[in-house]
C-alpha positions as CSV (number, residue, x, y, z in Angstrom):
1,M,55.4,-59.1,133.9
2,N,51.9,-57.6,133.9
3,Y,52.8,-55.0,136.5
4,R,52.7,-52.0,134.2
5,L,49.4,-53.2,132.7
6,H,47.8,-53.8,136.0
7,G,49.3,-50.5,137.3
8,R,47.7,-48.4,134.6
9,L,44.2,-50.0,135.0
10,P,43.6,-48.8,138.6
11,Q,44.7,-45.3,137.5
12,R,42.1,-45.2,134.8
13,K,39.5,-46.5,137.1
14,L,40.5,-43.8,139.6
15,L,40.2,-41.1,137.0
16,I,36.7,-42.4,136.0
17,V,35.6,-42.5,139.6
18,L,36.9,-38.9,140.2
19,A,35.1,-37.7,137.1
20,V,31.9,-39.3,138.2
21,L,32.2,-37.7,141.7
22,L,33.0,-34.3,140.2
23,G,29.9,-34.6,138.0
24,L,27.7,-35.5,141.0
25,L,29.1,-32.6,142.9
26,L,28.3,-30.3,140.0
27,I,24.8,-31.6,139.8
28,L,24.3,-31.3,143.6
29,S,25.7,-27.7,143.4
30,L,23.3,-26.7,140.6
31,W,20.3,-28.4,142.5
32,Y,21.2,-26.5,145.7
33,T,21.5,-23.2,143.9
34,N,18.2,-23.6,142.1
35,S,16.4,-24.9,145.1
36,S,17.5,-21.9,147.2
37,R,16.1,-19.4,144.8
38,T,12.6,-18.1,145.1
39,P,10.4,-20.3,142.9
40,P,8.9,-18.5,139.9
41,D,5.3,-17.2,140.2
42,M,3.9,-19.8,137.8
43,P,0.2,-20.0,136.9
44,Q,-1.9,-22.6,138.7
45,Y,-5.5,-23.0,137.7
46,N,-7.8,-21.1,140.1
47,A,-11.2,-22.9,140.3
48,Q,-12.7,-20.3,142.7
49,P,-11.8,-16.8,141.6
50,W,-13.2,-13.8,143.5
51,V,-15.9,-11.9,141.7
52,T,-16.1,-8.4,143.1
53,G,-19.0,-6.4,141.9
54,Y,-19.2,-2.6,142.0
55,L,-22.5,-1.2,143.3
56,P,-22.8,2.6,143.1
57,A,-25.0,4.1,145.8
58,Y,-26.7,6.5,143.3
59,H,-28.5,3.4,141.8
60,H,-30.5,2.9,145.0
61,N,-30.3,6.0,147.2
62,G,-31.3,4.3,150.5
63,Q,-33.9,2.1,149.0
64,D,-34.0,-1.6,148.1
65,I,-31.8,-2.3,145.1
66,P,-34.1,-3.5,142.4
67,F,-31.6,-5.3,140.2
68,M,-29.8,-7.0,143.1
69,E,-31.5,-10.4,143.3
70,A,-30.5,-13.6,145.1
71,A,-28.6,-14.7,141.9
72,D,-26.5,-11.5,142.1
73,Y,-25.4,-12.2,145.6
74,G,-24.9,-15.8,144.8
75,L,-22.3,-15.2,142.1
76,L,-20.5,-12.4,143.8
77,T,-17.8,-13.1,146.4
78,H,-17.5,-9.4,147.4
79,I,-19.5,-6.2,146.8
80,A,-17.7,-2.8,146.4
81,H,-20.2,-0.1,147.5
82,A,-19.2,3.1,145.7
83,S,-18.4,5.7,146.8
84,A,-17.2,8.4,149.1
85,M,-14.8,10.9,147.6
86,P,-11.8,12.6,149.4
87,R,-11.7,16.3,149.9
88,A,-8.3,18.0,150.0
89,D,-8.6,18.5,153.8
90,G,-9.1,14.8,154.5
91,S,-12.9,14.9,154.9
92,L,-15.2,12.8,152.9
93,D,-17.7,13.9,150.2
94,T,-20.7,11.7,150.5
95,D,-23.1,13.9,148.5
96,T,-21.8,13.6,145.0
97,N,-22.5,9.9,144.7
98,S,-25.6,9.8,147.0
99,Y,-23.4,8.0,149.5
100,N,-25.7,8.9,152.4
101,P,-26.1,7.0,155.6
102,A,-29.4,5.4,154.5
103,S,-27.8,4.1,151.3
104,R,-24.7,2.8,153.1
105,Q,-26.7,1.1,155.9
106,R,-29.2,-0.5,153.5
107,A,-26.4,-1.9,151.2
108,V,-24.5,-3.3,154.2
109,Q,-27.7,-4.9,155.6
110,L,-28.6,-6.6,152.3
111,A,-25.1,-7.8,151.7
112,H,-24.8,-9.3,155.2
113,A,-28.2,-10.9,154.9
114,H,-26.8,-12.8,151.9
115,Q,-23.5,-13.5,153.8
116,R,-21.4,-11.4,151.4
117,P,-18.7,-9.0,152.5
118,I,-19.2,-5.4,151.4
119,L,-16.4,-2.8,151.0
120,L,-16.4,0.9,151.6
121,V,-15.1,2.4,148.4
122,I,-13.1,5.6,148.4
123,T,-12.6,6.9,144.9
124,G,-11.2,10.1,143.4
125,Q,-9.0,11.7,140.9
126,H,-5.3,12.3,141.6
127,E,-6.2,15.6,143.0
128,P,-7.7,16.2,145.6
129,F,-6.8,12.6,146.6
130,N,-3.1,13.4,146.7
131,T,-3.6,16.3,149.0
132,A,-5.8,14.3,151.3
133,I,-3.0,11.7,151.8
134,S,-0.3,14.4,152.3
135,P,1.4,14.3,155.7
136,S,-0.6,17.2,157.0
137,N,-4.0,15.6,156.2
138,Q,-3.3,11.9,156.1
139,Q,-4.3,11.0,159.7
140,T,-7.5,13.0,159.4
141,F,-8.3,11.2,156.2
142,I,-7.7,7.7,157.7
143,K,-9.7,8.6,160.8
144,N,-12.7,9.6,158.7
145,I,-12.5,6.4,156.7
146,L,-12.3,4.3,159.8
147,Q,-15.2,6.1,161.4
148,M,-17.4,5.4,158.4
149,L,-16.2,1.8,158.3
150,D,-17.1,1.2,161.9
151,A,-20.4,3.1,162.0
152,D,-21.8,1.4,158.9
153,G,-20.4,-2.1,159.4
154,Y,-18.4,-2.5,156.2
155,D,-16.1,-5.5,155.9
156,G,-13.2,-3.6,154.3
157,V,-12.0,-0.6,152.3
158,D,-11.5,-0.3,148.5
159,I,-9.1,2.5,147.5
160,D,-9.5,3.8,144.0
161,M,-7.1,6.7,143.4
162,E,-7.0,7.5,139.7
163,P,-4.2,7.6,139.1
164,V,-1.8,7.1,142.0
165,T,1.1,8.4,140.0
166,L,1.2,10.8,137.1
167,D,3.9,8.8,135.3
168,D,4.6,5.1,135.4
169,K,8.2,5.7,136.5
170,Q,7.2,8.2,139.3
171,A,6.9,7.3,142.9
172,N,4.3,8.5,145.4
173,P,5.7,8.3,148.9
174,N,2.5,9.8,150.3
175,F,0.5,6.9,148.9
176,N,2.9,4.3,150.3
177,A,2.7,5.9,153.7
178,F,-1.1,6.2,153.5
179,I,-1.7,2.5,152.6
180,T,0.8,1.4,155.2
181,E,-0.9,3.4,157.9
182,L,-4.4,2.4,156.8
183,H,-3.5,-1.3,156.7
184,K,-2.0,-1.1,160.1
185,A,-5.2,0.5,161.5
186,L,-7.4,-2.1,159.9
187,Q,-5.4,-4.8,161.7
188,T,-6.8,-3.5,165.0
189,R,-10.3,-4.2,163.9
190,A,-12.4,-7.2,163.0
191,S,-15.2,-7.9,160.6
192,P,-17.8,-10.0,162.3
193,L,-18.9,-11.5,159.0
194,L,-15.3,-12.5,158.0
195,G,-13.9,-13.2,161.4
196,R,-10.7,-11.4,160.6
197,A,-9.3,-7.9,160.0
198,P,-11.2,-5.9,157.4
199,L,-10.1,-6.3,153.8
200,L,-8.0,-3.8,151.9
201,T,-8.4,-3.8,148.1
202,T,-7.7,-1.4,145.2
203,A,-8.7,-0.8,141.6
204,I,-5.8,0.4,139.6
205,G,-4.6,1.4,136.1
206,F,-1.6,0.3,134.1
207,R,0.8,3.0,135.1
208,D,0.7,2.2,138.8
209,R,2.1,-1.3,138.5
210,H,5.4,-0.5,140.2
211,I,3.9,1.1,143.3
212,M,1.4,-1.8,143.6
213,A,4.3,-4.2,143.6
214,Q,5.8,-2.3,146.6
215,L,2.5,-2.5,148.5
216,A,1.3,-5.9,147.4
217,D,1.6,-7.4,150.9
218,K,-0.9,-4.8,152.2
219,F,-3.6,-5.5,149.7
220,D,-6.0,-8.5,149.6
221,Q,-7.0,-7.7,146.0
222,I,-5.2,-5.6,143.3
223,N,-7.8,-5.2,140.6
224,L,-6.9,-3.9,137.1
225,M,-9.4,-1.4,135.6
226,S,-8.9,-3.2,132.3
227,Y,-12.1,-1.9,130.8
228,D,-11.1,1.6,129.8
229,M,-8.0,0.8,127.8
230,A,-8.5,2.7,124.5
231,Q,-9.6,6.1,123.5
232,P,-8.9,8.4,120.5
233,Y,-5.6,9.9,121.7
234,D,-3.1,11.3,119.3
235,G,-1.4,8.5,117.3
236,W,-4.0,5.9,118.2
237,I,-6.2,3.7,116.1
238,P,-9.7,2.5,116.9
239,W,-9.2,-0.3,119.4
240,F,-11.1,-2.3,121.9
241,D,-12.0,-1.1,125.3
242,S,-11.1,-4.4,127.0
243,A,-9.1,-6.5,124.5
244,L,-7.9,-9.8,125.9
245,H,-5.0,-10.1,123.4
246,N,-3.5,-7.8,120.8
247,G,-1.4,-10.3,118.6
248,G,1.6,-7.9,118.8
249,L,-0.3,-5.1,117.0
250,R,1.5,-1.8,117.3
251,F,0.4,1.8,117.0
252,P,1.2,3.4,113.7
253,G,4.5,5.2,114.0
254,F,5.2,4.0,117.6
255,S,7.2,1.1,119.0
256,H,4.8,0.0,121.7
257,E,1.8,-2.3,121.3
258,V,-1.8,-1.5,121.6
259,P,-3.2,-2.4,125.1
260,S,-4.5,-5.8,126.1
261,I,-5.4,-7.5,129.3
262,A,-2.7,-10.1,128.7
263,N,0.0,-7.4,128.3
264,W,-1.2,-5.6,131.4
265,V,-1.1,-8.8,133.5
266,D,2.4,-9.6,132.3
267,A,3.6,-6.1,133.2
268,F,2.1,-6.3,136.7
269,L,3.7,-9.8,137.2
270,Q,7.1,-8.5,135.9
271,A,6.8,-5.6,138.3
272,G,6.4,-8.1,141.2
273,V,2.7,-8.3,142.0
274,P,1.8,-11.9,142.9
275,R,-0.7,-13.6,140.6
276,R,-3.2,-14.5,143.3
277,K,-3.4,-10.8,144.3
278,L,-4.3,-9.7,140.7
279,G,-7.8,-9.3,139.3
280,I,-9.0,-8.2,135.9
281,G,-12.0,-6.1,134.9
282,I,-15.2,-6.9,133.1
283,S,-17.3,-3.9,132.1
284,F,-21.1,-3.9,131.4
285,D,-20.6,-0.8,129.3
286,V,-20.5,-0.3,125.5
287,A,-17.6,1.8,124.3
288,C,-18.1,3.8,121.0
289,W,-15.9,5.8,118.7
290,Q,-18.1,8.1,116.7
291,G,-17.4,10.3,113.6
292,G,-14.0,11.5,112.8
293,E,-12.6,11.3,109.3
294,T,-10.8,8.4,107.6
295,S,-8.8,8.4,104.4
296,N,-11.9,7.8,102.3
297,G,-13.8,10.7,103.9
298,Q,-16.0,8.5,106.0
299,G,-16.3,8.3,109.8
300,V,-14.7,5.5,111.9
301,T,-16.7,2.3,111.6
302,R,-14.3,-0.6,112.5
303,P,-11.3,-1.4,114.6
304,R,-7.7,-0.8,113.4
305,Q,-8.7,2.0,111.0
306,S,-6.4,5.0,110.6
307,W,-8.0,8.5,110.7
308,I,-7.2,12.0,109.5
309,K,-9.5,13.7,112.0
310,P,-10.0,12.0,115.4
311,P,-13.4,10.6,116.3
312,Q,-15.4,11.3,119.5
313,Y,-15.6,8.7,122.2
314,F,-18.4,7.8,124.6
315,K,-19.8,5.0,126.7
316,R,-23.3,3.8,127.4
317,S,-24.6,1.0,129.5
318,F,-25.4,-2.3,127.7
319,A,-29.0,-1.9,128.7
320,D,-29.3,1.7,127.3
321,M,-27.8,0.7,124.0
322,H,-30.2,-2.2,123.7
323,Q,-33.1,0.1,124.6
324,Q,-32.1,2.4,121.7
325,N,-31.9,-0.6,119.4
326,L,-28.3,0.2,118.6
327,I,-26.9,-3.3,119.2
328,P,-27.8,-5.5,116.2
329,D,-28.9,-9.1,116.6
330,H,-26.0,-10.2,114.4
331,Y,-22.9,-8.3,115.5
332,Q,-19.2,-9.0,114.8
333,W,-16.7,-10.9,116.8
334,D,-13.0,-10.2,116.9
335,E,-11.2,-13.5,117.4
336,L,-7.9,-11.9,118.4
337,A,-9.2,-9.3,120.9
338,Q,-11.9,-11.7,122.1
339,M,-14.4,-8.9,122.0
340,A,-17.8,-8.2,120.4
341,W,-18.3,-5.2,118.1
342,F,-20.6,-3.6,115.6
343,S,-20.6,-0.7,113.1
344,V,-23.0,2.1,112.4
345,D,-22.5,3.3,108.9
346,T,-24.7,6.2,107.8
347,V,-24.9,8.8,105.1
348,D,-23.6,11.3,107.6
349,P,-20.0,10.5,108.5
350,A,-20.4,12.3,111.8
351,Q,-22.9,9.6,112.9
352,D,-20.7,6.7,111.9
353,M,-19.6,4.5,114.8
354,F,-17.4,1.6,115.9
355,C,-18.7,0.2,119.2
356,N,-17.4,-2.7,121.2
357,F,-18.5,-4.5,124.3
358,N,-18.4,-7.7,126.4
359,D,-20.9,-10.2,125.3
360,A,-21.3,-13.7,126.8
361,R,-18.4,-15.1,124.8
362,A,-16.1,-12.2,125.8
363,I,-17.0,-12.6,129.5
364,A,-16.4,-16.3,129.4
365,A,-13.0,-15.7,127.7
366,K,-11.9,-13.2,130.5
367,I,-13.0,-15.5,133.3
368,D,-11.2,-18.5,131.7
369,F,-8.1,-16.3,131.2
370,A,-8.2,-15.3,134.9
371,R,-8.6,-19.0,136.0
372,Y,-5.9,-20.5,133.7
373,Q,-3.4,-17.7,134.5
374,G,-3.9,-18.4,138.2
375,L,-5.1,-14.9,138.9
376,G,-7.1,-14.0,142.0
377,G,-10.3,-13.1,140.2
378,V,-12.3,-10.5,138.4
379,I,-14.2,-7.3,139.1
380,V,-17.5,-6.2,137.4
381,W,-18.1,-2.6,136.6
382,E,-20.8,-2.0,137.2
383,L,-23.7,-4.1,138.6
384,G,-27.1,-3.5,137.0
385,L,-25.9,-1.9,133.7
386,D,-27.4,-4.9,131.8
387,Q,-30.8,-4.6,133.5
388,R,-33.5,-4.6,130.8
389,D,-36.9,-4.3,132.4
390,S,-38.8,-4.6,129.2
391,Q,-37.5,-8.1,128.6
392,P,-39.2,-11.3,129.8
393,V,-38.2,-12.7,133.2
394,G,-35.1,-14.8,132.7
395,Q,-33.8,-12.5,129.9
396,R,-33.4,-9.2,131.8
397,R,-29.8,-9.7,133.0
398,P,-27.9,-11.3,130.1
399,L,-24.4,-10.2,131.2
400,R,-25.0,-11.2,134.8
401,Q,-26.2,-14.5,133.5
402,A,-23.1,-14.8,131.3
403,V,-20.8,-14.3,134.3
404,E,-22.8,-17.0,136.3
405,E,-22.6,-19.5,133.4
406,A,-18.9,-18.9,132.9
407,L,-18.2,-19.5,136.6
408,Q,-20.1,-22.8,136.5
409,K,-17.9,-24.3,133.8
């Protein structure tokens, strides 16, 4: 008499079991789908970022390098020795930057004595660089680079074409072919110091993020020149040369945000450049906006001002600005941009200035950002610009010391 009751109960149990099995199959299907995807490039703290310092040959011209002490070599992981410049026919101009054999050999000798790899830097504007890498000149250009690399004993090549493309949506097939062929040629050589093929690195601007993503597997370092980010272009406002963040601030009358290192890094990551291939820039310069005319008839004296007449723009080394007593003891700090700045407000509006620079706090913020974002490292442009010979021993290299202290945290 309980047949119907007992007959329904197994059916319900069966439906429950089937529902559970279907749920498990759905979970397994989702797990398999997600596990088969490429994992996201998530930040992982980098305790040992690279620190690549740029050393221009015109600072030493074949002699010992007075500002390069044991502490400099100790904090640097790589030295970028600048620079030879391309000519349109693929030959190298070594005169302009005093990149003579004595300078090259002395720099390599000192770097290797301190067990630090040193890179041959090739730098130039879009032209004549673009003609040098054209199909008719490319092999000659690569051959000349390799001859200098071999003869002087460098441990790699740093390519600084500024810019690679004339528009951020434009391709440059010649550059792709050039980097591919140069990388291939480097694999046939070995750096005795590194015990591997010579390094291939680059310093790059914002617009070239897409082409860098295409070539990321060829480069050991892709370093952002994130220290020349703002100038008085049409429609701009006074802004920081190397702001870490911008808080969403937009240009007046435009839809896009003012530049920041965080935005640049995000754009390169979205383009497909791996985190551990990316480096950000730290400058030892002071960037100044001078004169112009604001709405009250005065010159520019602070960030984010609007102007009627654009100001002038210039850069000086941190050491030079100190020597001229232009950096006050009590300067300003911008919490959003994470940059130091000061004003010069005079009776003559043409002499008014807004100047910004990396102090110890700004340097520490950038190194912390690189570490916590899981980036590859930082570059320093340029070594020695903080050298103040008139100061007591121990106080002559404040920015170098700031880098060192930030790395020791």
